[in-house]
C-alpha positions in Angstrom: 31.0 31.3 -11.9 27.5 31.7 -10.7 24.8 33.4 -12.7 24.1 37.0 -11.6 20.7 37.4 -9.9 18.1 39.2 -11.9 16.6 42.1 -10.1 14.1 43.4 -12.7 13.6 44.5 -16.3 13.4 47.9 -17.9 9.8 48.6 -19.0 10.3 52.2 -20.1 13.0 54.7 -20.8 12.7 58.5 -20.8 15.4 59.6 -23.2 15.1 63.3 -22.6 15.9 62.9 -18.9 17.9 59.7 -18.9 15.6 57.8 -16.6 14.8 54.0 -16.7 11.6 52.5 -15.2 12.3 49.0 -13.9 9.7 46.4 -12.9 11.4 44.7 -9.9 11.5 40.9 -9.2 14.0 41.5 -6.4 15.0 44.2 -3.9 17.3 47.0 -4.7 18.4 50.1 -2.7 20.1 53.4 -3.3 23.9 52.8 -3.3 23.6 49.3 -4.9 25.6 48.7 -8.1 23.5 47.0 -10.8 24.3 45.8 -14.3 22.1 46.6 -17.2 22.3 43.8 -19.8 20.8 43.3 -23.2 22.4 41.1 -25.9 26.1 42.0 -26.0 25.8 45.5 -24.6 25.9 45.9 -20.9 27.1 48.5 -18.3 27.2 48.9 -14.6 25.5 51.7 -12.7 25.5 52.7 -9.0 22.0 53.8 -8.0 22.2 57.4 -6.9 18.4 57.9 -6.4 15.2 56.1 -7.1 11.6 57.2 -7.2 8.2 55.4 -7.0 5.3 57.5 -8.3 7.5 60.7 -8.2 8.4 60.2 -4.6 12.1 59.6 -3.6 12.6 56.2 -2.0 15.7 54.5 -0.6 14.6 50.9 -1.5 12.4 49.1 -4.1 10.9 45.7 -3.5 9.6 42.8 -5.7 6.5 43.8 -7.5 7.2 47.6 -7.5 8.2 49.8 -10.4 11.0 52.2 -9.7 12.5 55.0 -11.8 16.2 55.6 -11.7 18.6 57.9 -13.5 21.0 56.0 -15.8 24.1 57.2 -17.6 23.4 55.4 -20.9 20.3 54.7 -23.0 18.5 51.4 -22.2 15.9 49.6 -24.2 12.7 48.0 -23.0 13.4 44.5 -21.9 16.9 45.2 -20.7 17.7 43.0 -17.7 18.8 44.6 -14.5 21.2 42.3 -12.6 23.0 42.4 -9.3 26.6 43.5 -10.1 
């Protein structure tokens, strides 16, 4: 089994609105399914929407920071992997 590709890491989480900010090292787009992984806790999420600087975007590229709604709380440093 090959190792899943890392797409980025969570750098901030807004708990009141359930939004994670992810610093990207790969490309992701709306509709992709990603896996949030930290220690022994992980979950999958299909990206419904993303924002960069409060503007809706369909795609995020390496080097960008994107905000996305998530169904569970995530901690800083959580890895975002291709599911």
